[in-house]
C-alpha positions in Angstrom: 137.8 153.6 248.9 134.6 153.0 249.8 133.6 150.4 251.1 136.8 149.0 251.3 136.9 148.0 246.8 139.8 149.9 245.4 138.5 149.4 241.9 134.9 151.3 242.3 135.4 153.5 240.0 132.5 155.9 240.6 133.8 157.0 243.4 135.6 159.9 241.2 132.6 161.4 241.4 132.5 162.2 245.0 135.7 164.4 244.8 133.7 167.4 242.7 131.4 167.0 246.0 134.8 167.4 247.7 135.4 170.3 245.8 132.5 171.6 245.9 132.3 172.6 250.1 135.8 175.1 249.4 135.3 175.8 245.7 131.0 176.3 245.0 130.7 178.9 246.8 133.4 181.1 245.5 131.9 180.1 242.0 128.3 180.6 243.4 129.2 184.3 243.6 130.2 184.6 240.5 127.9 183.2 238.6 125.7 185.5 240.5 126.9 188.3 239.5 127.9 187.1 235.9 123.2 186.4 236.0 122.5 190.8 237.4 125.2 192.1 235.1 124.0 190.1 232.0 121.2 188.8 231.8 120.3 186.3 229.2 119.3 182.3 229.2 123.7 182.2 228.7 124.1 183.2 232.0 121.2 181.5 234.2 122.3 178.1 232.2 124.9 177.4 234.0 124.4 178.9 237.4 122.3 175.8 237.4 124.3 173.1 235.4 127.6 174.5 237.3 126.2 172.7 241.0 124.6 169.6 239.8 126.8 167.3 239.7 128.2 167.6 243.6 124.6 168.3 244.5 123.5 165.9 242.4 125.4 163.5 243.5 125.1 163.7 246.8 121.9 163.8 247.2 121.9 160.2 245.4 124.2 159.6 247.8 121.7 161.3 250.6 119.1 159.5 249.0 119.2 155.9 248.2 119.8 152.7 248.9 115.5 153.5 249.9 116.3 150.5 252.8 117.0 153.8 254.4 114.9 155.0 255.2 112.2 153.9 257.9 116.3 155.1 260.1 114.5 157.4 262.4 117.2 159.7 261.2 117.0 159.3 257.3 114.5 162.9 257.8 117.0 164.8 259.6 119.7 164.3 257.2 118.2 165.1 254.3 117.0 168.4 255.9 120.0 168.7 256.8 121.3 168.7 253.3 119.3 171.0 251.7 119.9 173.6 254.3 123.7 173.0 255.1 124.6 171.6 251.1 121.6 173.0 248.8 121.1 176.8 251.0 124.2 177.5 252.5 126.6 176.5 249.5 124.8 176.7 246.4 122.0 178.9 246.3 122.7 181.9 250.0 125.7 182.7 248.1 124.5 183.3 244.5 121.5 185.7 246.7 124.6 187.5 247.8 126.8 187.4 244.1 122.9 188.6 242.3 121.9 190.3 245.4 125.2 192.7 246.0 125.4 193.1 242.4 122.9 194.4 241.3 122.2 197.4 244.3 126.8 198.8 243.4 124.8 199.0 239.5 121.3 200.7 241.3 123.7 202.8 243.4 126.3 203.9 240.8 123.5 204.9 238.7 121.4 206.6 240.8 124.6 208.6 241.9 125.4 209.4 238.4 122.6 210.3 237.3 122.3 212.7 240.2 126.1 214.2 239.3 125.0 214.6 236.0 123.7 217.8 235.4 123.0 216.9 231.9 120.0 214.3 233.3 118.5 216.8 235.8 119.2 215.6 238.7 
């Protein structure tokens, strides 16, 4: 598998990393919408726990081993990891799901309040 050894069990930790690329944005968008619809600790906890394994494993793989920190491209690779994997695949879809849900609910409530004669809108 990796590094020429087929008996390295820890390579299984990279399966969620690979699956996070196509499915992670959708999962984070759903959790963002969930946080916007039902604010509370449960939705927020899942928003943190869901990406913890894939992002954490890749972060450890990016940072370690420490002897590569002296390489001139290490900082560029780390910033690219933060921008693409953390920002683009994890945080941005969550923000879009949360923001779109909040705006939709606000506009719908405003429209319903204006159409309801009992409210006096």
